[in-house]
C-alpha positions in Angstrom: -0.1 0.2 0.1 1.4 3.5 -1.1 0.3 6.7 0.7 0.3 10.0 -1.6 1.0 12.9 0.2 -0.6 16.1 -1.8 0.9 19.1 -1.0 -1.0 22.3 0.1 -1.1 25.2 -1.9 -2.4 28.5 -1.1 -3.5 31.0 -3.3 -3.8 34.3 -2.5 -5.3 37.3 -4.5 -5.7 40.9 -3.8 -8.2 42.7 -5.9 -7.4 46.3 -7.2 -9.7 47.7 -4.6 -7.4 46.5 -1.7 -4.6 47.7 -3.2 -6.0 51.2 -3.4 -7.1 51.0 0.0 -4.0 50.2 1.4 -2.3 53.2 -0.4 -4.8 55.7 0.4 -4.6 54.2 4.2 -0.7 54.6 4.0 -0.9 58.1 2.4 -3.2 59.5 5.0 -1.2 58.3 7.6 1.8 59.5 6.3 0.2 63.0 5.7 -1.0 62.9 9.7 2.5 61.7 10.6 4.0 64.8 8.6 1.5 67.2 10.2 2.2 65.9 14.0 5.8 66.2 13.0 5.7 70.0 11.6 3.6 70.9 14.8 6.2 69.4 17.3 8.7 71.7 15.2 6.6 74.6 15.3 6.2 74.2 19.1 9.7 73.5 19.7 10.6 76.9 17.5 8.1 78.7 19.6 9.2 77.7 23.2 12.7 78.9 22.0 11.6 82.2 20.8 9.6 82.7 24.1 12.1 81.6 26.6 15.0 83.5 24.7 17.3 80.8 23.1 18.0 77.2 23.5 20.0 77.2 26.6 17.3 78.9 28.2 14.7 76.7 27.0 16.7 73.9 28.5 17.1 75.5 31.6 13.4 76.5 32.1 12.5 73.1 30.8 14.9 71.1 33.7 13.5 73.7 36.3 9.9 72.9 35.6 10.6 69.1 35.6 12.2 69.2 39.0 10.7 72.0 40.7 13.5 74.1 41.3 
């Protein structure tokens, strides 16, 4: 008696709609990340302007964190 083993094969197909949705979601996520990054840079620059420079900002931040 001989046993025959048939290999299992998986067939995966992606429709064009799924690919377009993935690209759209990736684009939307990229735009959102870029906006958050730009906002963070703007806040950092604003903090430096208000405090009087990078060293003053660092001193004020350390003072706020330590409470001294």
